MDAnalysis code that builds the backbone (N, CA, C; Angstrom):
import MDAnalysis as mda
import numpy as np

u = mda.Universe.empty(594, n_residues=198, atom_resindex=np.repeat(np.arange(198), 3), trajectory=True)
u.add_TopologyAttr("name", ["N", "CA", "C"] * 198)
u.add_TopologyAttr("resid", np.arange(1, 199))
u.add_TopologyAttr("resname", ["UNK", "UNK", "UNK", "UNK", "UNK", "UNK", "UNK", "UNK", "UNK", "UNK", "UNK", "UNK", "UNK", "UNK", "UNK", "UNK", "UNK", "UNK", "UNK", "UNK", "UNK", "UNK", "UNK", "UNK", "UNK", "UNK", "UNK", "UNK", "UNK", "UNK", "UNK", "UNK", "UNK", "UNK", "UNK", "UNK", "UNK", "UNK", "UNK", "UNK", "UNK", "UNK", "UNK", "UNK", "UNK", "UNK", "UNK", "UNK", "UNK", "UNK", "UNK", "UNK", "UNK", "UNK", "UNK", "UNK", "UNK", "UNK", "UNK", "UNK", "UNK", "UNK", "UNK", "UNK", "UNK", "UNK", "UNK", "UNK", "UNK", "UNK", "UNK", "UNK", "UNK", "UNK", "UNK", "UNK", "UNK", "UNK", "UNK", "UNK", "UNK", "UNK", "UNK", "UNK", "UNK", "UNK", "UNK", "UNK", "UNK", "UNK", "UNK", "UNK", "UNK", "UNK", "UNK", "UNK", "UNK", "UNK", "UNK", "UNK", "UNK", "UNK", "UNK", "UNK", "UNK", "UNK", "UNK", "UNK", "UNK", "UNK", "UNK", "UNK", "UNK", "UNK", "UNK", "UNK", "UNK", "UNK", "UNK", "UNK", "UNK", "UNK", "UNK", "UNK", "UNK", "UNK", "UNK", "UNK", "UNK", "UNK", "UNK", "UNK", "UNK", "UNK", "UNK", "UNK", "UNK", "UNK", "UNK", "UNK", "UNK", "UNK", "UNK", "UNK", "UNK", "UNK", "UNK", "UNK", "UNK", "UNK", "UNK", "UNK", "UNK", "UNK", "UNK", "UNK", "UNK", "UNK", "UNK", "UNK", "UNK", "UNK", "UNK", "UNK", "UNK", "UNK", "UNK", "UNK", "UNK", "UNK", "UNK", "UNK", "UNK", "UNK", "UNK", "UNK", "UNK", "UNK", "UNK", "UNK", "UNK", "UNK", "UNK", "UNK", "UNK", "UNK", "UNK", "UNK", "UNK", "UNK", "UNK", "UNK", "UNK", "UNK", "UNK", "UNK", "UNK", "UNK"])
u.atoms.positions = np.array([
    [24.921, 46.196, -9.628],
    [23.947, 45.549, -10.345],
    [23.934, 46.036, -11.816],
    [23.800, 44.944, -12.617],
    [23.684, 45.263, -14.270],
    [22.255, 45.602, -14.520],
    [21.911, 46.130, -15.755],
    [20.701, 46.611, -16.190],
    [19.709, 45.433, -16.006],
    [20.134, 44.173, -16.451],
    [19.090, 42.869, -16.407],
    [18.733, 42.852, -15.046],
    [19.621, 42.782, -14.088],
    [19.234, 42.415, -12.851],
    [18.330, 43.690, -12.194],
    [18.664, 44.952, -12.583],
    [17.839, 46.033, -12.123],
    [16.444, 45.782, -12.472],
    [16.222, 45.292, -13.877],
    [14.833, 45.021, -14.328],
    [14.250, 43.916, -13.565],
    [14.971, 42.972, -13.431],
    [14.278, 41.741, -12.425],
    [14.082, 42.132, -11.095],
    [14.952, 43.035, -10.509],
    [14.670, 43.435, -9.098],
    [13.410, 44.544, -9.217],
    [13.259, 45.400, -10.108],
    [12.107, 46.381, -10.150],
    [10.773, 45.562, -10.439],
    [10.994, 44.377, -11.065],
    [9.681, 43.626, -11.401],
    [9.239, 43.027, -9.978],
    [10.250, 42.545, -9.307],
    [9.943, 41.927, -7.829],
    [9.486, 42.962, -7.040],
    [9.817, 44.051, -7.138],
    [9.308, 45.223, -6.200],
    [7.774, 45.414, -6.452],
    [7.674, 45.627, -7.722],
    [6.255, 45.870, -8.212],
    [5.307, 44.694, -7.823],
    [5.805, 43.624, -7.877],
    [4.919, 42.321, -7.649],
    [4.565, 42.491, -6.159],
    [5.673, 42.734, -5.351],
    [5.398, 42.829, -3.654],
    [4.660, 43.965, -3.275],
    [4.802, 45.191, -4.031],
    [4.085, 46.302, -3.359],
    [2.925, 46.667, -4.104],
    [2.659, 46.122, -5.440],
    [1.431, 46.566, -6.132],
    [0.693, 45.392, -6.590],
    [1.258, 44.362, -6.677],
    [0.772, 43.041, -7.318],
    [0.793, 42.979, -8.767],
    [0.442, 41.636, -9.339],
    [0.490, 41.326, -10.509],
    [-0.164, 42.196, -11.680],
    [-1.447, 42.824, -11.351],
    [-2.015, 43.536, -12.048],
    [-1.142, 45.032, -12.496],
    [-0.322, 45.322, -11.639],
    [0.452, 46.468, -11.882],
    [1.516, 46.191, -12.965],
    [1.766, 45.111, -13.328],
    [3.126, 44.801, -14.212],
    [2.820, 45.195, -15.544],
    [3.762, 46.040, -16.132],
    [3.830, 46.352, -17.604],
    [5.256, 46.642, -17.680],
    [5.552, 46.301, -18.977],
    [7.059, 46.708, -19.382],
    [7.463, 47.987, -19.169],
    [6.474, 48.976, -19.431],
    [6.976, 50.383, -19.254],
    [7.031, 50.694, -17.904],
    [6.254, 50.172, -16.949],
    [6.332, 50.464, -15.535],
    [7.412, 49.680, -14.986],
    [7.984, 48.490, -15.350],
    [9.104, 47.746, -14.805],
    [10.447, 48.600, -15.266],
    [10.319, 49.015, -16.575],
    [11.529, 49.901, -17.052],
    [11.725, 51.257, -16.203],
    [10.603, 51.873, -16.118],
    [10.671, 53.125, -15.356],
    [11.246, 52.918, -13.886],
    [10.713, 51.773, -13.139],
    [11.027, 51.509, -11.717],
    [12.578, 51.098, -11.664],
    [13.107, 50.480, -12.776],
    [14.508, 50.033, -13.002],
    [15.446, 51.115, -13.544],
    [14.764, 52.260, -13.913],
    [15.681, 53.254, -14.537],
    [16.181, 53.145, -15.779],
    [15.519, 52.429, -16.621],
    [16.073, 52.112, -17.862],
    [14.869, 52.170, -19.142],
    [15.425, 52.495, -20.066],
    [14.375, 52.647, -21.344],
    [13.606, 51.179, -21.724],
    [12.426, 51.233, -21.719],
    [11.592, 50.121, -21.996],
    [12.158, 49.219, -23.136],
    [12.656, 49.924, -24.138],
    [13.510, 49.232, -25.250],
    [14.334, 48.024, -24.683],
    [15.089, 48.379, -23.588],
    [16.115, 47.557, -22.976],
    [15.451, 46.398, -22.309],
    [14.334, 46.393, -21.973],
    [13.496, 45.273, -21.320],
    [13.116, 44.149, -22.534],
    [12.835, 44.908, -23.577],
    [12.527, 43.902, -24.864],
    [13.741, 43.535, -25.280],
    [14.967, 44.177, -25.241],
    [16.179, 43.567, -25.707],
    [16.804, 42.433, -24.856],
    [16.391, 42.505, -23.781],
    [16.826, 41.365, -22.725],
    [15.721, 40.284, -22.665],
    [14.729, 40.543, -22.828],
    [13.594, 39.599, -22.555],
    [12.788, 39.273, -23.787],
    [12.529, 40.222, -24.744],
    [11.650, 39.985, -25.818],
    [10.055, 40.245, -25.537],
    [9.693, 40.138, -24.380],
    [8.223, 40.456, -23.918],
    [7.996, 40.382, -22.453],
    [6.971, 40.922, -22.271],
    [6.431, 40.913, -20.655],
    [6.475, 39.527, -20.318],
    [5.942, 38.426, -21.012],
    [5.887, 37.091, -20.417],
    [7.191, 36.620, -20.227],
    [8.117, 36.832, -21.196],
    [9.562, 36.222, -21.072],
    [10.215, 36.948, -19.912],
    [10.049, 38.098, -19.687],
    [10.532, 38.876, -18.495],
    [10.157, 38.072, -17.258],
    [8.752, 37.767, -17.082],
    [8.431, 37.270, -16.046],
    [9.013, 35.792, -15.885],
    [9.105, 35.054, -16.962],
    [9.735, 33.653, -17.034],
    [11.128, 33.769, -16.534],
    [11.933, 34.751, -16.973],
    [13.305, 34.963, -16.409],
    [13.335, 35.249, -14.954],
    [12.350, 35.981, -14.361],
    [12.124, 36.377, -13.152],
    [11.868, 35.094, -12.101],
    [11.081, 34.351, -12.566],
    [10.663, 33.139, -11.780],
    [11.848, 32.189, -11.658],
    [12.487, 32.207, -12.844],
    [13.864, 31.102, -12.917],
    [14.794, 31.969, -12.067],
    [14.975, 33.051, -11.906],
    [15.872, 33.762, -11.320],
    [15.699, 33.538, -9.713],
    [14.481, 33.773, -9.351],
    [13.911, 33.808, -7.947],
    [14.072, 32.317, -7.517],
    [13.675, 31.288, -8.256],
    [13.805, 29.800, -7.746],
    [15.187, 29.417, -7.674],
    [16.103, 29.860, -8.647],
    [17.596, 29.592, -8.462],
    [17.931, 30.216, -7.222],
    [17.747, 31.495, -6.924],
    [18.428, 32.130, -5.743],
    [17.855, 31.551, -4.308],
    [16.398, 31.080, -4.297],
    [15.949, 30.685, -3.191],
    [16.461, 29.321, -2.889],
    [16.462, 28.391, -3.996],
    [16.892, 26.910, -3.731],
    [18.334, 26.882, -3.471],
    [18.983, 27.785, -4.111],
    [20.587, 27.869, -3.702],
    [20.822, 28.132, -2.172],
    [20.228, 29.206, -1.911],
    [20.380, 29.659, -0.456],
    [19.735, 28.434, 0.390],
    [18.760, 27.986, 0.414],
    [18.280, 26.721, 1.077],
    [19.296, 25.675, 1.038],
    [19.837, 25.242, -0.190],
    [20.758, 24.207, -0.186],
    [21.912, 24.530, 0.575],
    [22.511, 25.717, 0.503],
    [23.706, 26.190, 1.240],
    [23.444, 26.271, 2.709],
    [22.279, 26.536, 3.157],
    [21.829, 26.744, 4.515],
    [21.770, 25.301, 5.232],
    [21.303, 24.336, 4.394],
    [21.367, 22.923, 4.815],
    [22.717, 22.542, 4.850],
    [23.529, 22.555, 3.858],
    [24.853, 22.096, 3.925],
    [25.850, 22.634, 5.120],
    [25.325, 23.965, 5.624],
    [26.208, 24.577, 6.672],
    [25.409, 24.100, 7.942],
    [24.474, 23.439, 7.940],
    [23.679, 23.155, 9.333],
    [24.318, 21.769, 9.801],
    [24.261, 21.389, 11.063],
    [24.422, 20.172, 11.650],
    [23.181, 19.373, 11.468],
    [23.335, 18.164, 11.477],
    [22.144, 17.283, 11.347],
    [21.061, 17.425, 12.471],
    [21.573, 17.908, 13.624],
    [20.634, 18.264, 14.668],
    [19.957, 19.551, 14.501],
    [20.508, 20.415, 13.785],
    [19.900, 21.713, 13.561],
    [19.517, 22.362, 12.233],
    [18.661, 21.532, 11.622],
    [18.288, 21.818, 10.145],
    [17.188, 22.928, 10.312],
    [16.470, 23.054, 11.556],
    [15.428, 23.580, 11.585],
    [15.785, 25.310, 11.119],
    [16.849, 25.670, 11.206],
    [17.279, 27.110, 10.811],
    [17.119, 27.239, 9.357],
    [17.437, 26.396, 8.639],
    [17.448, 26.271, 7.065],
    [16.001, 26.319, 6.743],
    [15.330, 25.293, 7.354],
    [13.835, 25.202, 6.974],
    [13.031, 26.243, 7.586],
    [13.294, 26.857, 8.650],
    [12.529, 27.921, 9.197],
    [12.780, 29.190, 8.310],
    [13.951, 29.287, 7.684],
    [14.201, 30.648, 6.858],
    [13.209, 30.750, 5.716],
    [13.149, 29.563, 4.962],
    [12.311, 29.502, 3.709],
    [10.884, 29.175, 4.148],
    [10.514, 28.674, 5.116],
    [9.101, 28.342, 5.351],
    [8.654, 29.434, 6.241],
    [9.295, 30.041, 7.347],
    [8.700, 30.963, 8.221],
    [8.826, 32.293, 8.060],
    [10.313, 32.668, 7.779],
    [10.743, 33.970, 8.077],
    [10.741, 34.723, 6.534],
    [10.780, 33.821, 5.536],
    [10.915, 34.607, 4.220],
    [9.466, 34.783, 3.580],
    [9.007, 35.679, 4.007],
    [7.520, 36.190, 3.609],
    [7.488, 36.704, 2.202],
    [8.472, 37.329, 1.721],
    [8.612, 37.630, 0.135],
    [8.391, 36.508, -0.651],
    [9.167, 35.394, -0.503],
    [9.195, 34.166, -1.413],
    [7.643, 33.684, -1.563],
    [7.047, 33.655, -0.518],
    [5.551, 32.986, -0.575],
    [4.862, 34.109, -1.427],
    [4.824, 35.326, -0.915],
    [3.907, 36.397, -1.794],
    [4.247, 36.342, -3.302],
    [5.702, 36.353, -3.667],
    [5.966, 36.270, -4.896],
    [5.372, 35.066, -5.697],
    [5.795, 33.858, -4.976],
    [5.182, 32.791, -5.626],
    [3.753, 32.729, -6.055],
    [3.044, 33.414, -5.064],
    [1.691, 33.278, -5.311],
    [1.219, 34.409, -6.389],
    [1.919, 35.360, -6.736],
    [1.779, 36.394, -7.964],
    [2.102, 35.440, -9.020],
    [3.283, 34.898, -9.055],
    [3.586, 34.137, -10.298],
    [2.415, 33.096, -10.770],
    [2.068, 32.349, -9.850],
    [1.038, 31.265, -10.019],
    [-0.297, 32.082, -10.657],
    [-0.825, 33.089, -9.838],
    [-1.917, 33.712, -10.639],
    [-1.558, 34.234, -11.939],
    [-0.572, 34.682, -12.328],
    [-0.085, 35.270, -13.474],
    [-0.099, 34.134, -14.726],
    [0.541, 32.955, -14.153],
    [0.538, 31.830, -15.075],
    [-0.781, 31.296, -15.415],
    [-1.810, 31.604, -14.913],
    [-3.111, 31.152, -15.239],
    [-3.366, 31.587, -16.545],
    [-3.129, 32.725, -17.005],
    [-3.456, 33.451, -18.358],
    [-2.072, 33.475, -19.097],
    [-0.811, 33.049, -18.797],
    [0.175, 33.047, -19.497],
    [0.826, 31.855, -19.750],
    [0.680, 31.159, -20.940],
    [1.270, 29.950, -21.203],
    [2.694, 29.570, -20.998],
    [3.490, 30.579, -21.573],
    [4.978, 30.493, -21.364],
    [5.482, 30.626, -19.907],
    [4.721, 31.219, -19.200],
    [5.072, 31.439, -17.692],
    [4.806, 30.014, -17.026],
    [3.509, 29.571, -17.425],
    [3.183, 28.338, -16.836],
    [4.189, 27.354, -17.200],
    [4.705, 27.170, -18.387],
    [5.684, 26.239, -18.924],
    [6.976, 26.565, -18.038],
    [7.311, 27.702, -17.929],
    [8.561, 28.237, -17.110],
    [8.417, 27.688, -15.723],
    [7.113, 27.818, -15.139],
    [7.074, 27.323, -13.631],
    [7.241, 25.944, -13.503],
    [6.614, 25.256, -14.588],
    [6.630, 23.634, -14.531],
    [8.075, 23.200, -14.623],
    [8.810, 23.949, -15.491],
    [10.338, 23.536, -15.701],
    [11.131, 23.717, -14.506],
    [10.669, 24.995, -13.826],
    [11.423, 25.201, -12.580],
    [11.056, 23.994, -11.611],
    [9.838, 23.857, -11.300],
    [9.416, 22.973, -10.235],
    [10.192, 21.625, -10.668],
    [10.080, 21.171, -11.775],
    [10.822, 19.774, -12.176],
    [12.260, 19.838, -11.965],
    [12.983, 20.959, -12.400],
    [14.303, 21.029, -12.005],
    [14.913, 21.027, -10.546],
    [14.032, 21.782, -9.757],
    [14.230, 21.856, -8.309],
    [13.931, 20.485, -7.673],
    [12.923, 19.859, -8.237],
    [12.701, 18.484, -7.711],
    [14.060, 17.416, -7.899],
    [14.454, 17.511, -9.235],
    [15.537, 16.795, -9.614],
    [16.587, 17.136, -8.882],
    [16.890, 18.373, -8.437],
    [18.143, 18.877, -7.615],
    [17.934, 18.163, -6.084],
    [16.641, 18.207, -5.590],
    [16.387, 17.531, -4.313],
    [16.767, 16.165, -4.312],
    [16.616, 15.486, -5.464],
    [17.034, 14.153, -5.533],
    [18.566, 13.940, -5.542],
    [19.222, 14.744, -6.250],
    [20.580, 14.721, -6.345],
    [21.293, 15.066, -4.959],
    [20.708, 16.177, -4.306],
    [21.311, 16.677, -3.020],
    [21.225, 15.964, -2.073],
    [19.849, 15.381, -1.697],
    [19.642, 14.863, -0.592],
    [19.304, 13.373, -0.799],
    [19.598, 12.652, -1.779],
    [19.438, 11.227, -2.197],
    [17.984, 10.803, -1.888],
    [16.952, 11.715, -2.468],
    [15.557, 11.358, -2.378],
    [15.206, 10.622, -3.741],
    [14.404, 9.546, -3.656],
    [13.941, 9.030, -4.707],
    [12.821, 9.994, -5.397],
    [12.260, 9.633, -6.591],
    [11.378, 10.680, -7.134],
    [10.046, 10.817, -6.302],
    [9.415, 9.751, -5.673],
    [8.180, 10.037, -4.885],
    [8.676, 10.890, -3.674],
    [9.687, 10.709, -3.200],
    [10.238, 11.301, -1.850],
    [10.443, 12.765, -2.137],
    [11.334, 13.116, -3.285],
    [11.440, 14.440, -3.736],
    [10.210, 15.073, -3.998],
    [9.473, 14.659, -4.689],
    [8.115, 15.252, -4.967],
    [7.162, 15.481, -3.564],
    [7.103, 14.658, -2.778],
    [6.527, 15.013, -1.496],
    [7.205, 15.966, -0.795],
    [8.304, 15.997, -0.642],
    [9.159, 16.995, 0.119],
    [8.922, 18.418, -0.616],
    [8.966, 18.394, -1.826],
    [8.730, 19.649, -2.717],
    [7.373, 20.271, -2.556],
    [6.450, 19.184, -2.523],
    [5.112, 19.674, -2.463],
    [4.835, 20.114, -0.893],
    [5.440, 19.520, 0.032],
    [5.288, 20.320, 1.333],
    [5.821, 21.645, 1.368],
    [6.912, 21.781, 0.822],
    [7.684, 23.058, 0.977],
    [6.815, 24.107, 0.153],
    [6.274, 23.861, -1.078],
    [5.504, 24.745, -1.889],
    [4.238, 25.017, -1.222],
    [3.556, 23.882, -0.869],
    [2.306, 23.943, -0.344],
    [2.333, 24.843, 0.848],
    [3.357, 24.708, 1.728],
    [3.536, 25.604, 3.019],
    [3.527, 27.081, 2.646],
    [4.114, 27.357, 1.502],
    [4.195, 28.858, 1.049],
    [2.755, 29.224, 0.950],
    [1.705, 28.594, 0.252],
    [0.602, 29.223, 0.032],
    [-0.269, 29.247, 1.259],
    [-0.104, 28.272, 2.171],
    [-0.834, 28.167, 3.603],
    [-0.246, 29.281, 4.306],
    [0.930, 29.734, 4.153],
    [1.553, 30.824, 4.854],
    [0.842, 32.121, 4.313],
    [0.536, 32.276, 3.163],
    [0.020, 33.492, 2.721],
    [-1.440, 33.700, 3.241],
    [-2.089, 32.558, 3.531],
    [-3.427, 32.558, 4.113],
    [-3.457, 32.647, 5.577],
    [-2.881, 31.789, 6.387],
    [-2.884, 31.703, 7.643],
    [-1.780, 32.337, 8.375],
    [-0.641, 32.721, 7.813],
    [0.397, 33.335, 8.685],
    [1.383, 32.171, 8.977],
    [2.681, 32.674, 9.186],
    [3.753, 31.705, 9.486],
    [3.653, 30.721, 10.677],
    [3.133, 31.325, 11.760],
    [2.793, 30.542, 12.757],
    [2.049, 29.187, 12.567],
    [1.261, 29.332, 11.693],
    [0.353, 28.010, 11.495],
    [1.214, 26.807, 10.964],
    [2.285, 27.226, 10.034],
    [2.858, 26.034, 9.607],
    [4.279, 25.619, 10.440],
    [4.442, 26.489, 11.562],
    [5.778, 26.130, 12.170],
    [5.882, 24.726, 12.669],
    [4.639, 24.226, 13.062],
    [4.620, 22.926, 13.609],
    [5.228, 21.769, 12.755],
    [5.216, 22.174, 11.491],
    [5.642, 21.077, 10.527],
    [7.013, 21.030, 10.199],
    [7.745, 21.952, 10.950],
    [9.288, 21.964, 10.744],
    [9.958, 20.830, 11.151],
    [9.884, 20.239, 12.404],
    [10.298, 18.951, 12.885],
    [10.148, 17.778, 11.808],
    [8.962, 17.650, 11.305],
    [8.673, 16.555, 10.288],
    [9.670, 16.764, 9.223],
    [9.622, 17.793, 8.554],
    [10.523, 18.160, 7.431],
    [12.121, 17.847, 7.868],
    [12.448, 18.406, 8.903],
    [13.619, 18.390, 9.403],
    [14.171, 16.816, 9.514],
    [13.180, 15.848, 10.124],
    [13.510, 14.516, 10.116],
    [13.837, 13.903, 8.489],
    [13.038, 14.361, 7.625],
    [13.204, 13.841, 6.294],
    [14.580, 14.180, 5.919],
    [15.058, 15.398, 6.227],
    [16.338, 15.655, 5.497],
    [17.739, 14.907, 6.387],
    [17.344, 14.912, 7.822],
    [18.418, 14.300, 8.627],
    [18.560, 12.731, 8.146],
    [17.545, 12.217, 7.797],
    [17.645, 10.910, 7.322],
    [18.375, 10.506, 5.967],
    [18.658, 11.673, 5.296],
    [19.487, 11.768, 4.007],
    [20.862, 12.032, 4.163],
    [21.624, 11.626, 3.107],
    [23.036, 11.965, 3.064],
    [23.281, 13.421, 3.271],
    [24.181, 13.772, 4.204],
    [24.420, 15.113, 4.228],
    [25.267, 15.760, 3.183],
    [24.797, 16.503, 2.232],
    [25.749, 16.837, 1.073],
    [26.693, 17.872, 1.495],
    [28.008, 17.730, 1.134],
    [28.901, 18.846, 1.346],
    [28.641, 20.249, 0.665],
    [29.123, 21.375, 1.057],
    [28.921, 22.397, 0.519],
    [29.582, 22.567, -1.028],
    [30.704, 21.811, -1.263],
    [31.446, 21.584, -2.511],
    [30.546, 21.016, -3.334],
    [29.808, 19.897, -3.005],
    [28.926, 19.195, -4.070],
    [27.685, 20.029, -4.252],
    [27.178, 20.702, -3.251],
    [26.089, 21.732, -3.480],
    [26.339, 22.682, -4.432],
    [27.598, 23.300, -4.348],
    [27.932, 24.536, -5.344],
    [28.224, 24.131, -6.595],
    [28.579, 22.665, -6.886],
    [28.948, 22.201, -8.130],
    [27.502, 21.851, -8.704],
    [26.537, 21.322, -7.973],
    [25.367, 20.924, -8.514],
    [24.611, 22.010, -8.857],
    [24.536, 23.364, -7.971],
    [23.791, 24.501, -8.280],
    [24.453, 25.133, -9.497],
    [25.685, 25.295, -9.562],
    [26.146, 25.815, -10.877],
    [25.713, 25.230, -12.197],
    [25.769, 23.893, -12.035],
    [25.472, 23.155, -13.218],
    [23.937, 23.251, -13.767],
    [23.213, 23.646, -12.575],
    [21.680, 23.524, -12.829],
    [21.234, 24.881, -13.002],
    [22.157, 25.991, -13.045],
    [21.607, 27.330, -13.101],
    [20.828, 27.248, -14.575],
    [19.597, 28.062, -14.599],
    [18.831, 28.091, -15.778],
    [19.494, 28.840, -16.795],
    [19.307, 28.650, -18.202],
    [19.880, 29.315, -19.147],
    [19.262, 30.569, -19.298],
    [20.092, 31.669, -19.733],
    [19.702, 32.938, -19.846],
    [18.612, 33.123, -20.829],
    [17.498, 33.839, -20.717],
    [16.458, 34.373, -21.617],
    [17.026, 34.904, -22.577],
    [16.584, 34.499, -24.081],
    [17.240, 35.129, -25.094],
    [16.237, 36.310, -25.568],
    [16.683, 37.232, -26.157],
    [15.675, 38.395, -26.606],
    [14.968, 37.959, -27.945],
    [13.567, 37.848, -27.905],
    [12.812, 37.659, -29.254],
    [11.449, 37.656, -28.870],
    [10.571, 37.402, -29.734],
    [9.189, 37.434, -29.335],
    [8.551, 38.605, -29.528],
    [7.077, 38.754, -29.628],
    [6.416, 39.960, -29.665],
    [6.180, 40.608, -28.390],
    [5.800, 41.914, -28.472],
    [5.716, 42.727, -27.229],
    [4.499, 42.173, -26.656],
    [4.457, 42.392, -25.262],
    [3.388, 41.842, -24.615],
    [3.272, 42.833, -23.232],
    [2.638, 43.713, -23.539],
    [2.456, 44.815, -22.439],
    [1.142, 44.662, -21.947],
])
């Protein structure tokens, strides 16, 4: 794992174990085992580090979801949906932390909006959704993450068959198509710049 990925992993762990109030450039650097100047070199500021982290998280989670769907039969998409909606507790907790942080950080709010739009566009390409269908499906997936934080995974489990039917009705993309689209949709790397924001 390179230094940049160590920093993003350390940030994720701090968010999961201590929450968004505990995040600072120095704390993340210490947890990653790097000098805090390296965080500024890679990201430029605390807010840009958070932007890079949400882009990285969204890309990883959506990529895994799309691959799981491609590797599922039409009759058994519940495994892919269950993984992201029920068993992946970390994703819902991290998403919640980023949304809370974005309320006070305009760059992070823009990064979240860009991430949401780009993933909606990928849903349209991968599953042949039109714009309203992709938006509704995405809203169901993201909304389920917040409900899961409040009510627990069992509460949303009954929604899986409905979401599964939506995907079954769509063209089943091949793993090659998915890999090609995911590669072309990878968010650009954050560039060092900006003022310190600890």
